N, C-alpha and C positions, 0 to 999 in steps of 0.2 A: 172646448176650450173657449176664451173668449174676443170676436174676434175687431177691429178696432172700420169705422169709418174710413175711406179708402187700401186698402190691403186688397194686397194680392194672394187672389182662391185659388184653392185647382176645383175641382168637384169631384169628389172620390166616391160620391152615391149621392140615388136619389134614392130613399123608403115615396116613392109617392109618381102617383102616376101623372105626371104632367098634361093640364089638359090647353094644351097645345095652337095657341089659331092664328093664323097670319094677320100679320098687320106693318103695320108699320111702322115701327122698333123689335117686330117677334122675324124675324123671317126666316129662323128655321130651334127647330125644340133643344131644348140639354145634352146632352154627353158627357156625359163621362169622360171623364179629361182635362176637357173644356175648360181654361182657365177666364174669371170674370171678376170686374175691382168688385165690391164692397160698396158703393153710392148711399144707400142708406143703413144703417142701424138701428130697428125698434124697439121699444122693449112693453107696449105694453101691446099688445099683446109684443112679446116676444119676435126675433126677425131678423133680416135681409131683404134689401132691397138690390141682388145683382146685374150689372152689369156684361156682353160679353160683349165679344166686340172682335172683327176681324185681323190680317194684317194693315191693311187700308183705313183701317181705322171704321170705318160701314159699324155702327151695332148689330149683332147677330140676334141677341133674345135680350127681352133686360123682365127678370122681374121675380117676385116678392115668393121668400121658403120661410115657415117654423124653423129654428132649428130641427127641427124633431124630423124635417122634411127632404132636410139636407145634410152630406158628409162631407165637410173640407178640411182642405188644409193648407196651412198658408206656405205663400209660394218668394221665397229670399228671394 
């Protein structure tokens, strides 16, 4: 499935270990079940920049993934 910028998605699979390093934009590692917004769609190479935020609006993680690294489902 092709996703668009600003789509809300659920992380249903990770096919690559995430090399997580805490920094001001990454408070924790991505987890299956996280809800994220696609903030950018890349075409060359293909990929998505995903942002997961806490209920208070604070960014929990902001990372880029190729389509082969992550399995997403659209949240309606």
